Phi, psi and omega in degrees: 000132186294323180297317180295321180290326176293314181297323179295324179293320179291320175302312183295322179294320178295318175302314182298317181294336178265358187281174178227149181292144176219157172289160177303323180291318177300315179298318181296318177295323182290333185259000181302326180286356180268001174101173187294330179298317180295319180290322175301314182295318176302317178300319177293323177299319178296314181298319180299314179298315179301317178296343179251024171080014176272124177276097187299328183288343178257012182250154171253148181241134173275119183245116179263175183289157174283118182250132173245140184245144174266109186291332178291317183272343182056052174208163183281150185259140176136172183238006183282165176298324183292324180294318180295322176294321180296318178296325175296321180290345177294326182245122180291168172270112185254153175250146176304143355269019185265040182272132174272120180293157177294324176248120182255000000 
């Protein structure tokens, strides 16, 4: 579904914007608790970059927080400061008269 794919990209972008740089080893260690699929995906990411001439050992990776979204309310779930900041990023800062109302 196109809407779900678009939403996933927005969630990933929000996480990235809240993320911090890590070495590849730090990033791999940080995602281990997310399961074997996350680690496997990270490995494929490394392989893809290597195949395209990126020296992964000399790179830093921006690793953002794990965000969960409530699709009904269209906002991130949680009580942390990062969740609050993520919810602020869902709505841009608009200038008059180009303000998007909370209820459309």
